[in-house]
N, CA, C and O of each residue as an XYZ file, in Angstrom:
364
protein
N      30.403     18.715    -35.363
C      29.081     18.705    -35.688
C      28.774     17.557    -34.591
O      29.491     16.593    -34.320
N      27.619     17.881    -34.072
C      26.848     17.058    -33.026
C      27.462     17.327    -31.386
O      27.266     16.537    -30.463
N      28.188     18.533    -31.275
C      28.598     18.740    -30.033
C      27.904     20.028    -29.570
O      27.358     20.813    -30.345
N      27.980     20.197    -28.080
C      27.365     21.086    -27.405
C      28.302     21.940    -26.659
O      29.297     21.387    -26.191
N      28.135     23.227    -26.472
C      29.060     24.132    -25.688
C      29.155     23.539    -24.130
O      28.258     22.870    -23.617
N      30.218     23.851    -23.569
C      30.539     23.475    -21.906
C      29.658     24.211    -21.254
O      29.312     23.653    -20.213
N      28.994     25.547    -21.489
C      28.127     25.964    -20.774
C      26.715     25.352    -20.981
O      26.019     25.109    -19.995
N      26.309     25.117    -22.139
C      25.005     24.375    -22.226
C      24.966     22.932    -21.371
O      23.999     22.519    -20.730
N      26.279     22.265    -21.529
C      26.332     20.846    -20.876
C      26.136     21.077    -19.392
O      25.328     20.423    -18.733
N      26.937     22.071    -18.872
C      26.896     22.556    -17.292
C      25.284     22.509    -16.860
O      24.716     21.810    -16.021
N      24.776     23.527    -17.763
C      23.104     24.071    -17.469
C      22.387     22.619    -17.472
O      21.689     22.300    -16.510
N      22.566     21.766    -18.542
C      21.583     20.743    -18.474
C      21.958     19.507    -17.376
O      21.141     18.751    -16.851
N      23.440     19.516    -17.178
C      23.920     18.494    -15.960
C      23.449     19.158    -14.886
O      22.580     18.421    -14.421
N      23.531     20.153    -14.215
C      22.937     20.726    -13.146
C      21.476     20.611    -13.025
O      20.947     20.252    -11.974
N      20.826     20.906    -14.073
C      19.248     20.819    -14.048
C      18.717     19.257    -14.193
O      17.879     18.845    -13.391
N      19.107     18.606    -14.992
C      18.780     17.168    -15.046
C      19.384     16.350    -14.090
O      18.788     15.330    -13.743
N      20.679     16.682    -13.515
C      21.306     15.809    -12.541
C      20.526     16.087    -11.188
O      20.464     15.136    -10.410
N      19.941     17.242    -10.828
C      18.913     17.399     -9.609
C      17.830     16.572     -9.846
O      17.305     15.846     -9.001
N      17.538     16.674    -10.867
C      16.089     15.837    -10.945
C      16.240     14.453    -11.150
O      15.248     13.754    -10.942
N      17.607     13.756    -11.630
C      17.750     12.447    -11.510
C      17.999     12.043    -10.167
O      17.618     10.933     -9.795
N      18.755     13.025     -9.194
C      18.865     12.662     -7.686
C      17.568     12.479     -7.181
O      17.286     11.407     -6.646
N      16.664     13.465     -7.286
C      15.456     13.335     -6.608
C      14.675     12.269     -6.999
O      14.062     11.748     -6.068
N      14.490     11.731     -8.208
C      13.972     10.656     -8.642
C      14.616      9.608     -7.899
O      14.019      9.011     -7.004
N      15.877      9.337     -8.244
C      16.654      8.104     -7.431
C      16.215      7.984     -6.058
O      16.112      6.876     -5.533
N      15.949      9.060     -5.444
C      15.609      9.207     -3.692
C      14.308      8.959     -3.616
O      13.919      8.502     -2.541
N      13.399      9.159     -4.593
C      11.878      8.698     -4.426
C      11.927      7.237     -4.544
O      11.384      6.504     -3.716
N      12.643      6.759     -5.676
C      12.548      5.162     -5.890
C      13.035      4.562     -4.409
O      12.294      3.784     -3.809
N      14.182      4.922     -3.914
C      14.839      4.388     -2.916
C      13.681      4.125     -1.624
O      13.618      3.162     -0.860
N      12.939      5.162     -1.680
C      12.035      5.437     -0.627
C      10.830      4.367     -0.805
O      10.357      3.636      0.065
N      10.528      4.453     -1.923
C       9.366      3.446     -2.421
C       9.844      2.077     -2.259
O       9.122      1.179     -1.825
N      11.010      1.924     -2.593
C      11.421      0.581     -2.628
C      11.821      0.014     -0.919
O      11.987     -1.151     -0.559
N      11.878      0.950     -0.296
C      12.153      0.654      1.251
C      10.486      0.479      1.759
O      10.172     -0.424      2.535
N       9.729      1.219      1.347
C       8.122      1.160      1.705
C       7.650     -0.433      1.252
O       6.940     -1.142      1.966
N       8.101     -0.769      0.148
C       7.715     -2.093     -0.543
C       8.305     -3.144      0.260
O       7.562     -4.086      0.536
N       9.586     -3.170      0.721
C      10.184     -4.086      1.529
C       9.795     -4.356      3.121
O       9.913     -5.440      3.692
N       9.351     -3.241      3.649
C       8.863     -3.139      4.764
C       7.385     -3.761      4.727
O       7.073     -4.715      5.439
N       6.701     -3.278      4.034
C       5.239     -3.935      3.763
C       5.131     -5.475      3.548
O       4.322     -6.250      4.060
N       6.281     -5.769      2.547
C       6.532     -7.091      2.027
C       6.790     -8.072      3.413
O       6.244     -9.140      3.689
N       7.697     -7.400      4.084
C       8.160     -8.123      5.373
C       6.881     -8.314      6.335
O       6.489     -9.403      6.756
N       6.300     -7.061      6.607
C       5.209     -7.177      7.641
C       4.064     -8.334      6.926
O       3.571     -9.181      7.671
N       3.802     -8.310      5.890
C       3.005     -9.352      5.099
C       3.619    -10.861      5.243
O       2.910    -11.776      5.664
N       4.583    -11.002      4.977
C       5.410    -12.482      5.321
C       5.271    -12.667      6.610
O       4.939    -13.829      6.846
N       5.413    -11.848      7.780
C       5.519    -12.378      8.878
C       4.364    -12.783      9.561
O       4.395    -13.553     10.521
N       3.287    -12.259      9.065
C       1.932    -12.136      9.485
C       0.807    -13.064      8.559
O      -0.402    -13.114      8.783
N       1.512    -13.754      7.503
C       0.615    -14.616      6.444
C       0.276    -15.828      7.274
O      -0.784    -16.400      7.023
N       1.024    -16.266      8.196
C       0.510    -17.530      8.954
C      -0.656    -17.302      9.533
O      -1.522    -18.175      9.491
N      -0.903    -15.974     10.235
C      -2.009    -15.682     10.774
C      -3.426    -15.580      9.935
O      -4.539    -15.795     10.416
N      -3.147    -15.219      8.625
C      -4.030    -14.980      8.048
C      -4.729    -16.207      7.316
O      -5.812    -16.110      6.738
N      -3.914    -17.473      7.419
C      -4.249    -18.870      6.920
C      -5.183    -19.340      7.957
O      -6.025    -20.142      7.552
N      -5.230    -18.984      9.353
C      -6.045    -19.580     10.302
C      -6.667    -18.604     11.183
O      -6.653    -18.527     12.412
N      -7.353    -17.696     10.078
C      -8.214    -16.566     10.667
C      -9.451    -17.138     11.547
O      -9.870    -16.556     12.548
N      -9.962    -18.310     11.064
C     -11.194    -18.606     11.714
C     -10.726    -18.812     13.282
O     -11.447    -18.338     14.160
N      -9.462    -19.550     13.653
C      -9.251    -19.780     14.886
C      -9.196    -18.501     15.661
O      -9.727    -18.358     16.762
N      -8.417    -17.436     14.924
C      -8.251    -16.252     15.675
C      -9.539    -15.716     15.905
O      -9.715    -15.251     17.031
N     -10.502    -15.668     15.089
C     -11.892    -15.046     15.278
C     -12.830    -15.763     16.582
O     -13.592    -15.187     17.359
N     -12.482    -17.179     16.510
C     -13.098    -17.894     17.631
C     -12.579    -17.470     18.848
O     -13.432    -17.318     19.723
N     -11.283    -17.205     19.199
C     -10.842    -17.034     20.215
C     -10.833    -15.354     20.682
O     -10.391    -14.957     21.760
N     -11.350    -14.592     19.745
C     -11.447    -13.309     19.958
C     -12.639    -12.509     20.916
O     -13.765    -13.003     20.858
N     -12.504    -11.646     21.541
C     -13.650    -11.060     22.280
C     -14.698    -10.542     21.461
O     -14.454    -10.463     20.257
N     -15.863    -10.157     21.892
C     -16.757     -9.384     20.957
C     -15.896     -8.075     20.547
O     -15.594     -7.998     19.356
N     -15.552     -7.234     21.247
C     -14.730     -6.112     20.492
C     -13.781     -6.479     19.431
O     -13.769     -5.877     18.357
N     -12.943     -7.501     19.715
C     -11.795     -7.789     18.947
C     -12.608     -8.238     17.555
O     -12.280     -7.877     16.424
N     -13.559     -8.966     17.832
C     -13.990     -9.601     16.257
C     -14.879     -8.508     15.823
O     -15.124     -8.536     14.617
N     -15.371     -7.650     16.425
C     -15.646     -6.298     15.719
C     -14.811     -5.631     14.727
O     -15.063     -5.295     13.570
N     -13.584     -5.498     15.557
C     -12.550     -4.750     15.000
C     -11.858     -5.622     13.706
O     -11.396     -5.059     12.714
N     -11.872     -6.904     13.876
C     -11.370     -7.865     12.701
C     -12.252     -7.651     11.559
O     -11.758     -7.399     10.460
N     -13.403     -7.721     11.706
C     -14.330     -7.584     10.776
C     -14.195     -6.407     10.032
O     -14.246     -6.435      8.802
N     -14.023     -5.354     10.680
C     -14.048     -3.766     10.284
C     -12.865     -3.721      9.333
O     -12.956     -3.215      8.214
N     -11.535     -4.369      9.904
C     -10.459     -4.319      9.256
C     -10.346     -5.270      7.985
O      -9.505     -5.074      7.107
N     -11.180     -6.225      7.960
C     -11.006     -7.419      6.914
C     -11.889     -6.703      5.615
O     -11.440     -6.773      4.471
N     -12.993     -6.113      5.868
C     -14.187     -5.556      5.172
C     -13.947     -4.019      4.905
O     -14.614     -3.435      4.052
N     -13.032     -3.409      5.612
C     -12.890     -1.831      5.359
C     -14.132     -1.053      5.540
O     -14.541     -0.165      4.791
N     -14.765     -1.551      6.779
C     -16.169     -0.700      6.952
C     -16.971     -1.006      5.855
O     -17.816     -0.150      5.595
N     -16.944     -1.897      5.209
C     -17.940     -1.845      3.560
C     -18.848     -3.268      4.180
O     -19.581     -3.616      3.254
N     -19.015     -4.012      5.152
C     -19.817     -5.010      5.356
C     -21.245     -4.569      6.026
O     -21.223     -4.012      7.123
N     -22.256     -4.774      5.486
C     -23.580     -4.568      6.111
C     -24.585     -5.734      5.964
O     -24.546     -6.542      5.036
N     -25.451     -5.744      6.928
C     -26.403     -6.865      7.266
C     -27.954     -6.170      6.494
O     -28.505     -5.115      6.806
N     -28.329     -7.053      5.543
C     -29.516     -6.559      5.009
C     -30.650     -7.848      4.612
O     -30.442     -8.839      3.912
N     -31.638     -7.524      5.176
C     -32.772     -8.645      4.740
C     -32.001    -10.002      5.055
O     -31.837    -10.737      4.081
N     -31.491    -10.449      6.313
C     -31.067    -11.266      6.778
C     -29.559    -12.030      5.917
O     -29.196    -13.204      5.992
N     -29.095    -11.212      5.351
C     -27.903    -11.673      4.751
C     -26.565    -10.451      4.628
O     -26.714     -9.286      4.257
N     -25.580    -10.946      4.949
C     -24.397    -10.022      4.861
C     -24.097     -9.600      3.433
O     -24.208    -10.446      2.545
N     -23.744     -8.417      3.153
C     -23.254     -7.860      1.806
C     -22.013     -7.155      2.101
O     -21.854     -6.736      3.248
N     -21.044     -6.955      1.153
C     -20.178     -6.194      1.045
C     -20.484     -4.918      0.315
O     -20.845     -5.122     -0.844
N     -20.439     -3.699      0.665
C     -20.836     -2.687      0.089
C     -19.802     -1.880     -0.450
O     -18.939     -1.409      0.291
N     -19.812     -1.610     -2.085
C     -18.789     -0.977     -2.628
C     -19.391      0.128     -3.158
O     -20.255      0.041     -4.030
N     -18.969      1.250     -2.660
C     -19.478      2.696     -3.084
C     -19.193      2.914     -4.927
O     -19.914      3.433     -5.779
N     -18.090      2.388     -5.010
C     -17.768      2.710     -6.481
C     -18.686      1.710     -7.493
O     -18.855      2.017     -8.673
N     -19.146      0.724     -7.022
C     -20.010      0.099     -8.196
C     -21.345      0.624     -7.781
O     -22.174      0.537     -8.687
N     -21.780      1.132     -6.692
C     -22.924      1.583     -6.650
C     -23.429      2.891     -7.598
O     -24.556      3.100     -8.047
N     -22.192      3.703     -7.745
C     -22.561      4.909     -8.530
C     -22.348      4.759     -9.827
O     -22.608      5.677    -10.605
């Protein structure tokens, strides 16, 4: 009682074994991506803490690019004030 045949076991082992292998590979890929992203953040965190100094030293084009990157193209100027536009909130 509670036993399965060798054929059923082999069928499930092959089917689920390949799925397990695929999932493990995906997890490894995501882990490497997370490590890489975390490493980039760690290496550049000091720059973010002194963003004002970076902005002051930047050329006009560099300032534009920095603002675009920081605000993801969602910064607008309206009625004398800067606003962050979030399309998700407006809809």
